[in-house]
All heavy atoms as a GROMACS GRO file, in nm:
protein
  547
    1ARG      N    1   0.336   1.896  -0.862
    1ARG     CA    2   0.291   1.891  -0.715
    1ARG      C    3   0.215   1.759  -0.701
    1ARG      O    4   0.226   1.690  -0.601
    1ARG     CB    5   0.206   2.015  -0.689
    1ARG     CG    6   0.159   2.012  -0.544
    1ARG     CD    7   0.092   2.138  -0.515
    1ARG     NE    8   0.018   2.135  -0.400
    1ARG     CZ    9   0.040   2.189  -0.277
    1ARG    NH1   10   0.154   2.258  -0.271
    1ARG    NH2   11  -0.032   2.175  -0.179
    2LEU      N   12   0.123   1.724  -0.781
    2LEU     CA   13   0.053   1.599  -0.769
    2LEU      C   14   0.137   1.475  -0.781
    2LEU      O   15   0.118   1.383  -0.701
    2LEU     CB   16  -0.067   1.600  -0.885
    2LEU     CG   17  -0.146   1.470  -0.883
    2LEU    CD1   18  -0.215   1.449  -0.744
    2LEU    CD2   19  -0.251   1.482  -0.995
    3ARG      N   20   0.238   1.483  -0.871
    3ARG     CA   21   0.337   1.374  -0.881
    3ARG      C   22   0.396   1.356  -0.747
    3ARG      O   23   0.416   1.240  -0.704
    3ARG     CB   24   0.425   1.401  -0.989
    3ARG     CG   25   0.536   1.291  -1.009
    3ARG     CD   26   0.638   1.336  -1.104
    3ARG     NE   27   0.611   1.279  -1.227
    3ARG     CZ   28   0.706   1.272  -1.332
    3ARG    NH1   29   0.809   1.340  -1.327
    3ARG    NH2   30   0.668   1.210  -1.438
    4HIS      N   31   0.439   1.461  -0.685
    4HIS     CA   32   0.515   1.452  -0.565
    4HIS      C   33   0.423   1.394  -0.448
    4HIS      O   34   0.470   1.306  -0.371
    4HIS     CB   35   0.558   1.593  -0.510
    4HIS     CG   36   0.630   1.597  -0.381
    4HIS    ND1   37   0.756   1.542  -0.364
    4HIS    CD2   38   0.582   1.633  -0.260
    4HIS    CE1   39   0.789   1.554  -0.237
    4HIS    NE2   40   0.687   1.612  -0.170
    5LYS      N   41   0.304   1.434  -0.451
    5LYS     CA   42   0.203   1.375  -0.351
    5LYS      C   43   0.180   1.224  -0.373
    5LYS      O   44   0.188   1.146  -0.274
    5LYS     CB   45   0.066   1.441  -0.362
    5LYS     CG   46   0.053   1.577  -0.307
    5LYS     CD   47  -0.088   1.628  -0.322
    5LYS     CE   48  -0.100   1.761  -0.259
    5LYS     NZ   49  -0.236   1.825  -0.279
    6LEU      N   50   0.165   1.186  -0.496
    6LEU     CA   51   0.158   1.038  -0.524
    6LEU      C   52   0.273   0.963  -0.482
    6LEU      O   53   0.269   0.855  -0.422
    6LEU     CB   54   0.122   1.023  -0.675
    6LEU     CG   55  -0.017   1.064  -0.720
    6LEU    CD1   56  -0.029   1.067  -0.875
    6LEU    CD2   57  -0.128   0.971  -0.661
    7GLU      N   58   0.392   1.012  -0.521
    7GLU     CA   59   0.520   0.948  -0.476
    7GLU      C   60   0.528   0.925  -0.328
    7GLU      O   61   0.570   0.832  -0.276
    7GLU     CB   62   0.638   1.019  -0.539
    7GLU     CG   63   0.646   1.007  -0.688
    7GLU     CD   64   0.751   1.091  -0.755
    7GLU    OE1   65   0.793   1.197  -0.682
    7GLU    OE2   66   0.785   1.068  -0.866
    8HIS      N   67   0.493   1.036  -0.258
    8HIS     CA   68   0.496   1.032  -0.115
    8HIS      C   69   0.399   0.934  -0.057
    8HIS      O   70   0.429   0.856   0.032
    8HIS     CB   71   0.466   1.173  -0.057
    8HIS     CG   72   0.454   1.179   0.090
    8HIS    ND1   73   0.563   1.175   0.175
    8HIS    CD2   74   0.342   1.181   0.168
    8HIS    CE1   75   0.514   1.185   0.303
    8HIS    NE2   76   0.375   1.186   0.303
    9TRP      N   77   0.275   0.931  -0.103
    9TRP     CA   78   0.174   0.839  -0.062
    9TRP      C   79   0.212   0.695  -0.080
    9TRP      O   80   0.194   0.615  -0.003
    9TRP     CB   81   0.038   0.871  -0.130
    9TRP     CG   82  -0.021   1.003  -0.075
    9TRP    CD1   83   0.011   1.069   0.032
    9TRP    CD2   84  -0.125   1.079  -0.143
    9TRP    NE1   85  -0.072   1.183   0.038
    9TRP    CE2   86  -0.153   1.185  -0.081
    9TRP    CE3   87  -0.184   1.055  -0.273
    9TRP    CZ2   88  -0.245   1.285  -0.112
    9TRP    CZ3   89  -0.274   1.152  -0.306
    9TRP    CH2   90  -0.304   1.270  -0.232
   10ILE      N   91   0.272   0.673  -0.196
   10ILE     CA   92   0.318   0.528  -0.232
   10ILE      C   93   0.421   0.490  -0.128
   10ILE      O   94   0.419   0.380  -0.073
   10ILE     CB   95   0.373   0.529  -0.373
   10ILE    CG1   96   0.253   0.536  -0.470
   10ILE    CG2   97   0.442   0.393  -0.398
   10ILE    CD1   98   0.290   0.565  -0.619
   11GLU      N   99   0.532   0.579  -0.108
   11GLU     CA  100   0.633   0.541  -0.017
   11GLU      C  101   0.572   0.519   0.122
   11GLU      O  102   0.609   0.428   0.200
   11GLU     CB  103   0.734   0.662  -0.012
   11GLU     CG  104   0.849   0.637   0.083
   11GLU     CD  105   0.954   0.752   0.073
   11GLU    OE1  106   0.964   0.820  -0.029
   11GLU    OE2  107   1.007   0.781   0.178
   12HIS      N  108   0.482   0.614   0.165
   12HIS     CA  109   0.421   0.604   0.297
   12HIS      C  110   0.340   0.467   0.312
   12HIS      O  111   0.350   0.401   0.414
   12HIS     CB  112   0.327   0.717   0.317
   12HIS     CG  113   0.285   0.741   0.454
   12HIS    ND1  114   0.371   0.800   0.551
   12HIS    CD2  115   0.166   0.730   0.514
   12HIS    CE1  116   0.303   0.818   0.671
   12HIS    NE2  117   0.182   0.767   0.649
   13SER      N  118   0.267   0.439   0.205
   13SER     CA  119   0.186   0.315   0.208
   13SER      C  120   0.269   0.190   0.220
   13SER      O  121   0.244   0.092   0.286
   13SER     CB  122   0.103   0.300   0.081
   13SER     OG  123  -0.002   0.407   0.077
   14GLU      N  124   0.390   0.190   0.147
   14GLU     CA  125   0.484   0.079   0.147
   14GLU      C  126   0.538   0.062   0.290
   14GLU      O  127   0.554  -0.049   0.344
   14GLU     CB  128   0.583   0.095   0.046
   14GLU     CG  129   0.530   0.071  -0.098
   14GLU     CD  130   0.625   0.095  -0.202
   14GLU    OE1  131   0.726   0.160  -0.184
   14GLU    OE2  132   0.596   0.058  -0.319
   15GLY      N  133   0.555   0.179   0.358
   15GLY     CA  134   0.612   0.160   0.500
   15GLY      C  135   0.518   0.106   0.593
   15GLY      O  136   0.542   0.019   0.676
   16HIS      N  137   0.383   0.148   0.575
   16HIS     CA  138   0.276   0.087   0.660
   16HIS      C  139   0.256  -0.056   0.627
   16HIS      O  140   0.231  -0.132   0.724
   16HIS     CB  141   0.145   0.165   0.635
   16HIS     CG  142   0.133   0.294   0.695
   16HIS    ND1  143   0.137   0.304   0.836
   16HIS    CD2  144   0.126   0.420   0.645
   16HIS    CE1  145   0.128   0.433   0.863
   16HIS    NE2  146   0.115   0.501   0.764
   17LEU      N  147   0.273  -0.087   0.503
   17LEU     CA  148   0.257  -0.242   0.466
   17LEU      C  149   0.355  -0.326   0.545
   17LEU      O  150   0.318  -0.428   0.591
   17LEU     CB  151   0.274  -0.257   0.322
   17LEU     CG  152   0.148  -0.247   0.232
   17LEU    CD1  153   0.190  -0.242   0.085
   17LEU    CD2  154   0.055  -0.359   0.260
   18GLU      N  155   0.478  -0.270   0.551
   18GLU     CA  156   0.576  -0.357   0.625
   18GLU      C  157   0.530  -0.370   0.779
   18GLU      O  158   0.542  -0.475   0.836
   18GLU     CB  159   0.716  -0.278   0.626
   18GLU     CG  160   0.821  -0.351   0.690
   18GLU     CD  161   0.958  -0.288   0.667
   18GLU    OE1  162   0.974  -0.210   0.575
   18GLU    OE2  163   1.038  -0.297   0.759
   19SER      N  164   0.487  -0.267   0.835
   19SER     CA  165   0.435  -0.265   0.976
   19SER      C  166   0.315  -0.358   0.990
   19SER      O  167   0.305  -0.438   1.090
   19SER     CB  168   0.402  -0.127   1.023
   19SER     OG  169   0.510  -0.044   1.025
   20TYR      N  170   0.219  -0.354   0.894
   20TYR     CA  171   0.103  -0.440   0.908
   20TYR      C  172   0.145  -0.582   0.894
   20TYR      O  173   0.081  -0.672   0.968
   20TYR     CB  174   0.012  -0.408   0.789
   20TYR     CG  175  -0.053  -0.266   0.795
   20TYR    CD1  176  -0.128  -0.222   0.683
   20TYR    CD2  177  -0.049  -0.191   0.909
   20TYR    CE1  178  -0.185  -0.094   0.684
   20TYR    CE2  179  -0.111  -0.065   0.910
   20TYR     CZ  180  -0.174  -0.016   0.799
   20TYR     OH  181  -0.240   0.112   0.799
   21ARG      N  182   0.237  -0.622   0.806
   21ARG     CA  183   0.271  -0.757   0.790
   21ARG      C  184   0.340  -0.808   0.916
   21ARG      O  185   0.314  -0.919   0.957
   21ARG     CB  186   0.375  -0.767   0.673
   21ARG     CG  187   0.302  -0.757   0.534
   21ARG     CD  188   0.403  -0.788   0.415
   21ARG     NE  189   0.340  -0.759   0.294
   21ARG     CZ  190   0.373  -0.659   0.217
   21ARG    NH1  191   0.463  -0.566   0.248
   21ARG    NH2  192   0.307  -0.648   0.098
   22LYS      N  193   0.430  -0.725   0.982
   22LYS     CA  194   0.491  -0.770   1.104
   22LYS      C  195   0.385  -0.780   1.211
   22LYS      O  196   0.387  -0.882   1.286
   22LYS     CB  197   0.585  -0.664   1.152
   22LYS     CG  198   0.714  -0.652   1.073
   22LYS     CD  199   0.815  -0.548   1.120
   22LYS     CE  200   0.940  -0.551   1.023
   22LYS     NZ  201   1.028  -0.437   1.064
   23ALA      N  202   0.289  -0.701   1.219
   23ALA     CA  203   0.175  -0.718   1.322
   23ALA      C  204   0.104  -0.842   1.292
   23ALA      O  205   0.056  -0.912   1.380
   23ALA     CB  206   0.084  -0.592   1.323
   24MET      N  207   0.074  -0.875   1.169
   24MET     CA  208   0.010  -0.990   1.129
   24MET      C  209   0.079  -1.113   1.181
   24MET      O  210   0.021  -1.209   1.227
   24MET     CB  211  -0.014  -0.994   0.969
   24MET     CG  212  -0.097  -1.110   0.917
   24MET     SD  213  -0.118  -1.097   0.740
   24MET     CE  214   0.042  -1.137   0.684
   25GLU      N  215   0.209  -1.115   1.155
   25GLU     CA  216   0.292  -1.236   1.204
   25GLU      C  217   0.283  -1.239   1.350
   25GLU      O  218   0.279  -1.360   1.404
   25GLU     CB  219   0.434  -1.212   1.153
   25GLU     CG  220   0.450  -1.229   1.003
   25GLU     CD  221   0.596  -1.204   0.962
   25GLU    OE1  222   0.689  -1.210   1.043
   25GLU    OE2  223   0.611  -1.174   0.838
   26GLU      N  224   0.296  -1.128   1.418
   26GLU     CA  225   0.300  -1.126   1.564
   26GLU      C  226   0.156  -1.184   1.617
   26GLU      O  227   0.161  -1.268   1.710
   26GLU     CB  228   0.316  -0.988   1.621
   26GLU     CG  229   0.321  -0.977   1.766
   26GLU     CD  230   0.344  -0.833   1.820
   26GLU    OE1  231   0.376  -0.749   1.735
   26GLU    OE2  232   0.331  -0.816   1.940
   27ALA      N  233   0.050  -1.139   1.554
   27ALA     CA  234  -0.076  -1.201   1.594
   27ALA      C  235  -0.091  -1.352   1.574
   27ALA      O  236  -0.131  -1.418   1.654
   27ALA     CB  237  -0.193  -1.132   1.513
   28GLY      N  238  -0.032  -1.394   1.450
   28GLY     CA  239  -0.025  -1.535   1.438
   28GLY      C  240   0.057  -1.615   1.543
   28GLY      O  241   0.018  -1.719   1.594
   29ASP      N  242   0.170  -1.556   1.577
   29ASP     CA  243   0.256  -1.613   1.678
   29ASP      C  244   0.191  -1.625   1.809
   29ASP      O  245   0.214  -1.714   1.894
   29ASP     CB  246   0.392  -1.530   1.695
   29ASP     CG  247   0.479  -1.541   1.576
   29ASP    OD1  248   0.458  -1.632   1.490
   29ASP    OD2  249   0.571  -1.458   1.562
   30LEU      N  250   0.098  -1.527   1.839
   30LEU     CA  251   0.025  -1.526   1.963
   30LEU      C  252  -0.099  -1.605   1.960
   30LEU      O  253  -0.170  -1.615   2.060
   30LEU     CB  254  -0.008  -1.384   2.003
   30LEU     CG  255   0.104  -1.284   2.036
   30LEU    CD1  256   0.064  -1.142   2.048
   30LEU    CD2  257   0.172  -1.331   2.162
   31GLY      N  258  -0.126  -1.671   1.846
   31GLY     CA  259  -0.240  -1.757   1.839
   31GLY      C  260  -0.372  -1.677   1.818
   31GLY      O  261  -0.483  -1.726   1.825
   32LEU      N  262  -0.364  -1.549   1.779
   32LEU     CA  263  -0.476  -1.457   1.760
   32LEU      C  264  -0.517  -1.470   1.607
   32LEU      O  265  -0.501  -1.375   1.538
   32LEU     CB  266  -0.445  -1.317   1.804
   32LEU     CG  267  -0.396  -1.301   1.947
   32LEU    CD1  268  -0.347  -1.163   1.970
   32LEU    CD2  269  -0.513  -1.337   2.046
   33ARG      N  270  -0.582  -1.578   1.578
   33ARG     CA  271  -0.618  -1.602   1.434
   33ARG      C  272  -0.710  -1.504   1.377
   33ARG      O  273  -0.692  -1.462   1.264
   33ARG     CB  274  -0.666  -1.748   1.425
   33ARG     CG  275  -0.572  -1.859   1.464
   33ARG     CD  276  -0.454  -1.856   1.371
   33ARG     NE  277  -0.358  -1.963   1.419
   33ARG     CZ  278  -0.224  -1.942   1.434
   33ARG    NH1  279  -0.167  -1.819   1.399
   33ARG    NH2  280  -0.152  -2.028   1.483
   34ASP      N  281  -0.816  -1.465   1.452
   34ASP     CA  282  -0.912  -1.366   1.408
   34ASP      C  283  -0.837  -1.229   1.378
   34ASP      O  284  -0.869  -1.164   1.280
   34ASP     CB  285  -1.026  -1.346   1.499
   34ASP     CG  286  -1.112  -1.470   1.503
   34ASP    OD1  287  -1.111  -1.552   1.412
   34ASP    OD2  288  -1.198  -1.490   1.601
   35VAL      N  289  -0.752  -1.191   1.468
   35VAL     CA  290  -0.684  -1.064   1.461
   35VAL      C  291  -0.591  -1.078   1.331
   35VAL      O  292  -0.577  -0.983   1.251
   35VAL     CB  293  -0.596  -1.035   1.582
   35VAL    CG1  294  -0.508  -0.914   1.561
   35VAL    CG2  295  -0.698  -1.007   1.702
   36GLN      N  296  -0.523  -1.194   1.322
   36GLN     CA  297  -0.433  -1.218   1.202
   36GLN      C  298  -0.516  -1.205   1.078
   36GLN      O  299  -0.463  -1.139   0.989
   36GLN     CB  300  -0.362  -1.354   1.226
   36GLN     CG  301  -0.265  -1.371   1.114
   36GLN     CD  302  -0.195  -1.511   1.126
   36GLN    OE1  303  -0.265  -1.613   1.173
   36GLN    NE2  304  -0.076  -1.529   1.080
   37ASP      N  305  -0.631  -1.261   1.079
   37ASP     CA  306  -0.715  -1.260   0.952
   37ASP      C  307  -0.751  -1.117   0.920
   37ASP      O  308  -0.744  -1.076   0.803
   37ASP     CB  309  -0.829  -1.344   0.962
   37ASP     CG  310  -0.799  -1.498   0.966
   37ASP    OD1  311  -0.691  -1.531   0.928
   37ASP    OD2  312  -0.897  -1.564   1.013
   38ASP      N  313  -0.788  -1.035   1.026
   38ASP     CA  314  -0.822  -0.896   1.000
   38ASP      C  315  -0.705  -0.821   0.947
   38ASP      O  316  -0.720  -0.733   0.852
   38ASP     CB  317  -0.876  -0.838   1.125
   38ASP     CG  318  -1.006  -0.876   1.168
   38ASP    OD1  319  -1.081  -0.944   1.083
   38ASP    OD2  320  -1.057  -0.850   1.281
   39LEU      N  321  -0.587  -0.837   1.001
   39LEU     CA  322  -0.471  -0.775   0.957
   39LEU      C  323  -0.434  -0.817   0.815
   39LEU      O  324  -0.383  -0.731   0.729
   39LEU     CB  325  -0.351  -0.796   1.050
   39LEU     CG  326  -0.372  -0.726   1.189
   39LEU    CD1  327  -0.264  -0.777   1.286
   39LEU    CD2  328  -0.359  -0.581   1.180
   40LYS      N  329  -0.459  -0.944   0.776
   40LYS     CA  330  -0.435  -0.990   0.646
   40LYS      C  331  -0.525  -0.910   0.546
   40LYS      O  332  -0.474  -0.874   0.444
   40LYS     CB  333  -0.460  -1.140   0.638
   40LYS     CG  334  -0.425  -1.208   0.497
   40LYS     CD  335  -0.453  -1.351   0.507
   40LYS     CE  336  -0.415  -1.408   0.376
   40LYS     NZ  337  -0.423  -1.554   0.364
   41GLN      N  338  -0.648  -0.896   0.583
   41GLN     CA  339  -0.731  -0.810   0.501
   41GLN      C  340  -0.681  -0.664   0.487
   41GLN      O  341  -0.689  -0.609   0.380
   41GLN     CB  342  -0.878  -0.810   0.560
   41GLN     CG  343  -0.942  -0.954   0.556
   41GLN     CD  344  -0.967  -0.999   0.418
   41GLN    OE1  345  -0.995  -0.928   0.325
   41GLN    NE2  346  -0.932  -1.128   0.385
   42ALA      N  347  -0.638  -0.609   0.598
   42ALA     CA  348  -0.574  -0.474   0.598
   42ALA      C  349  -0.457  -0.467   0.495
   42ALA      O  350  -0.440  -0.376   0.421
   42ALA     CB  351  -0.544  -0.429   0.737
   43VAL      N  352  -0.373  -0.571   0.508
   43VAL     CA  353  -0.253  -0.574   0.414
   43VAL      C  354  -0.297  -0.578   0.271
   43VAL      O  355  -0.253  -0.503   0.188
   43VAL     CB  356  -0.160  -0.693   0.444
   43VAL    CG1  357  -0.076  -0.723   0.336
   43VAL    CG2  358  -0.087  -0.680   0.574
   44GLN      N  359  -0.403  -0.671   0.244
   44GLN     CA  360  -0.460  -0.673   0.104
   44GLN      C  361  -0.508  -0.543   0.057
   44GLN      O  362  -0.491  -0.495  -0.059
   44GLN     CB  363  -0.558  -0.780   0.089
   44GLN     CG  364  -0.612  -0.809  -0.040
   44GLN     CD  365  -0.503  -0.857  -0.136
   44GLN    OE1  366  -0.431  -0.946  -0.117
   44GLN    NE2  367  -0.483  -0.773  -0.252
   45ALA      N  368  -0.589  -0.479   0.142
   45ALA     CA  369  -0.656  -0.347   0.122
   45ALA      C  370  -0.545  -0.247   0.081
   45ALA      O  371  -0.550  -0.164  -0.018
   45ALA     CB  372  -0.745  -0.305   0.221
   46MET      N  373  -0.434  -0.233   0.167
   46MET     CA  374  -0.328  -0.147   0.141
   46MET      C  375  -0.251  -0.175   0.026
   46MET      O  376  -0.212  -0.082  -0.055
   46MET     CB  377  -0.241  -0.138   0.269
   46MET     CG  378  -0.134  -0.040   0.259
   46MET     SD  379  -0.188   0.135   0.249
   46MET     CE  380  -0.225   0.156   0.424
   47GLU      N  381  -0.232  -0.307  -0.015
   47GLU     CA  382  -0.162  -0.340  -0.137
   47GLU      C  383  -0.251  -0.296  -0.257
   47GLU      O  384  -0.192  -0.241  -0.354
   47GLU     CB  385  -0.142  -0.494  -0.143
   47GLU     CG  386  -0.032  -0.539  -0.042
   47GLU     CD  387  -0.019  -0.692  -0.047
   47GLU    OE1  388  -0.114  -0.763  -0.081
   47GLU    OE2  389   0.085  -0.739   0.004
   48ASP      N  390  -0.373  -0.318  -0.241
   48ASP     CA  391  -0.467  -0.267  -0.355
   48ASP      C  392  -0.459  -0.113  -0.374
   48ASP      O  393  -0.443  -0.060  -0.484
   48ASP     CB  394  -0.607  -0.311  -0.325
   48ASP     CG  395  -0.637  -0.460  -0.334
   48ASP    OD1  396  -0.545  -0.531  -0.392
   48ASP    OD2  397  -0.739  -0.510  -0.294
   49ALA      N  398  -0.467  -0.044  -0.262
   49ALA     CA  399  -0.464   0.106  -0.264
   49ALA      C  400  -0.332   0.149  -0.323
   49ALA      O  401  -0.327   0.241  -0.404
   49ALA     CB  402  -0.487   0.160  -0.126
   50THR      N  403  -0.217   0.087  -0.278
   50THR     CA  404  -0.086   0.127  -0.328
   50THR      C  405  -0.084   0.100  -0.478
   50THR      O  406  -0.023   0.180  -0.559
   50THR     CB  407   0.028   0.042  -0.254
   50THR    OG1  408   0.009   0.075  -0.117
   50THR    CG2  409   0.159   0.088  -0.311
   51GLY      N  410  -0.138  -0.014  -0.525
   51GLY     CA  411  -0.138  -0.034  -0.666
   51GLY      C  412  -0.211   0.064  -0.748
   51GLY      O  413  -0.175   0.111  -0.852
   52TRP      N  414  -0.330   0.110  -0.687
   52TRP     CA  415  -0.403   0.221  -0.754
   52TRP      C  416  -0.317   0.355  -0.760
   52TRP      O  417  -0.328   0.421  -0.858
   52TRP     CB  418  -0.535   0.245  -0.690
   52TRP     CG  419  -0.630   0.138  -0.727
   52TRP    CD1  420  -0.681   0.037  -0.633
   52TRP    CD2  421  -0.696   0.099  -0.855
   52TRP    NE1  422  -0.766  -0.049  -0.711
   52TRP    CE2  423  -0.765  -0.013  -0.837
   52TRP    CE3  424  -0.678   0.160  -0.979
   52TRP    CZ2  425  -0.832  -0.069  -0.941
   52TRP    CZ3  426  -0.746   0.097  -1.085
   52TRP    CH2  427  -0.831  -0.010  -1.069
   53LEU      N  428  -0.259   0.381  -0.644
   53LEU     CA  429  -0.165   0.500  -0.640
   53LEU      C  430  -0.060   0.487  -0.748
   53LEU      O  431  -0.031   0.585  -0.824
   53LEU     CB  432  -0.107   0.526  -0.514
   53LEU     CG  433  -0.208   0.556  -0.397
   53LEU    CD1  434  -0.132   0.544  -0.256
   53LEU    CD2  435  -0.264   0.698  -0.417
   54MET      N  436   0.000   0.370  -0.761
   54MET     CA  437   0.102   0.350  -0.864
   54MET      C  438   0.048   0.367  -1.005
   54MET      O  439   0.117   0.429  -1.096
   54MET     CB  440   0.164   0.213  -0.844
   54MET     CG  441   0.253   0.198  -0.727
   54MET     SD  442   0.319   0.033  -0.709
   54MET     CE  443   0.441   0.050  -0.579
   55SER      N  444  -0.069   0.313  -1.025
   55SER     CA  445  -0.132   0.341  -1.155
   55SER      C  446  -0.159   0.485  -1.191
   55SER      O  447  -0.137   0.527  -1.299
   55SER     CB  448  -0.268   0.257  -1.162
   55SER     OG  449  -0.328   0.278  -1.286
   56ALA      N  450  -0.207   0.558  -1.090
   56ALA     CA  451  -0.233   0.699  -1.108
   56ALA      C  452  -0.096   0.773  -1.144
   56ALA      O  453  -0.092   0.855  -1.232
   56ALA     CB  454  -0.294   0.761  -0.985
   57LEU      N  455   0.002   0.730  -1.072
   57LEU     CA  456   0.131   0.795  -1.104
   57LEU      C  457   0.181   0.766  -1.235
   57LEU      O  458   0.231   0.856  -1.314
   57LEU     CB  459   0.234   0.752  -0.988
   57LEU     CG  460   0.380   0.809  -1.004
   57LEU    CD1  461   0.378   0.962  -0.994
   57LEU    CD2  462   0.472   0.753  -0.896
   58LYS      N  463   0.173   0.646  -1.277
   58LYS     CA  464   0.210   0.601  -1.408
   58LYS      C  465   0.134   0.683  -1.523
   58LYS      O  466   0.194   0.736  -1.609
   58LYS     CB  467   0.190   0.457  -1.427
   58LYS     CG  468   0.233   0.398  -1.560
   58LYS     CD  469   0.209   0.251  -1.572
   58LYS     CE  470   0.242   0.202  -1.717
   58LYS     NZ  471   0.208   0.055  -1.728
   59ARG      N  472   0.001   0.698  -1.495
   59ARG     CA  473  -0.073   0.772  -1.594
   59ARG      C  474  -0.034   0.919  -1.600
   59ARG      O  475  -0.035   0.986  -1.705
   59ARG     CB  476  -0.229   0.762  -1.560
   59ARG     CG  477  -0.290   0.625  -1.584
   59ARG     CD  478  -0.430   0.621  -1.540
   59ARG     NE  479  -0.484   0.482  -1.526
   59ARG     CZ  480  -0.550   0.422  -1.632
   59ARG    NH1  481  -0.565   0.495  -1.745
   59ARG    NH2  482  -0.585   0.304  -1.616
   60LEU      N  483  -0.010   0.973  -1.478
   60LEU     CA  484   0.041   1.113  -1.466
   60LEU      C  485   0.167   1.127  -1.542
   60LEU      O  486   0.188   1.226  -1.623
   60LEU     CB  487   0.042   1.156  -1.326
   60LEU     CG  488   0.095   1.302  -1.301
   60LEU    CD1  489  -0.014   1.395  -1.363
   60LEU    CD2  490   0.107   1.318  -1.152
   61LYS      N  491   0.260   1.040  -1.529
   61LYS     CA  492   0.393   1.041  -1.605
   61LYS      C  493   0.372   1.037  -1.751
   61LYS      O  494   0.437   1.102  -1.822
   61LYS     CB  495   0.483   0.935  -1.555
   61LYS     CG  496   0.534   0.964  -1.409
   61LYS     CD  497   0.624   0.834  -1.371
   61LYS     CE  498   0.688   0.870  -1.230
   61LYS     NZ  499   0.763   0.761  -1.182
   62MET      N  500   0.272   0.947  -1.791
   62MET     CA  501   0.249   0.942  -1.935
   62MET      C  502   0.188   1.072  -1.986
   62MET      O  503   0.221   1.115  -2.096
   62MET     CB  504   0.150   0.824  -1.966
   62MET     CG  505   0.213   0.687  -1.943
   62MET     SD  506   0.119   0.537  -1.962
   62MET     CE  507  -0.026   0.582  -2.052
   63GLU      N  508   0.094   1.129  -1.908
   63GLU     CA  509   0.045   1.264  -1.951
   63GLU      C  510   0.151   1.371  -1.960
   63GLU      O  511   0.154   1.439  -2.061
   63GLU     CB  512  -0.058   1.314  -1.839
   63GLU     CG  513  -0.201   1.266  -1.856
   63GLU     CD  514  -0.266   1.308  -1.992
   63GLU    OE1  515  -0.260   1.438  -2.026
   63GLU    OE2  516  -0.326   1.225  -2.048
   64ASP      N  517   0.237   1.374  -1.861
   64ASP     CA  518   0.344   1.464  -1.857
   64ASP      C  519   0.444   1.451  -1.981
   64ASP      O  520   0.497   1.551  -2.027
   64ASP     CB  521   0.427   1.459  -1.731
   64ASP     CG  522   0.356   1.514  -1.613
   64ASP    OD1  523   0.252   1.574  -1.630
   64ASP    OD2  524   0.400   1.486  -1.494
   65SER      N  525   0.458   1.329  -2.024
   65SER     CA  526   0.546   1.299  -2.137
   65SER      C  527   0.474   1.311  -2.273
   65SER      O  528   0.540   1.288  -2.382
   65SER     CB  529   0.616   1.164  -2.126
   65SER     OG  530   0.516   1.067  -2.142
   66GLY      N  531   0.344   1.338  -2.269
   66GLY     CA  532   0.266   1.353  -2.392
   66GLY      C  533   0.224   1.220  -2.446
   66GLY      O  534   0.168   1.218  -2.560
   67GLU      N  535   0.232   1.110  -2.378
   67GLU     CA  536   0.196   0.977  -2.420
   67GLU      C  537   0.053   0.955  -2.392
   67GLU      O  538  -0.011   0.862  -2.450
   67GLU     CB  539   0.285   0.874  -2.362
   67GLU     CG  540   0.428   0.876  -2.394
   67GLU     CD  541   0.503   0.772  -2.322
   67GLU    OE1  542   0.457   0.660  -2.289
   67GLU    OE2  543   0.625   0.796  -2.294
   68GLY      N  544  -0.015   1.032  -2.305
   68GLY     CA  545  -0.157   0.999  -2.265
   68GLY      C  546  -0.254   1.063  -2.347
   68GLY      O  547  -0.269   1.128  -2.431
   0.00000   0.00000   0.00000
């Protein structure tokens, strides 16, 4: 069950990242540099969070296989 949640959250996060990146580009196209910078920070934070979720999933898989 935990594995399923992590997989879902990773997929969900990756979908949000795509939207955030598009919004960041749009803000840049509109000359909204401060907004673009904030969105860039949001992208970085989401990338970091997704990385931690992936790490947790990897560790869980290692536990399940007896490697952990």
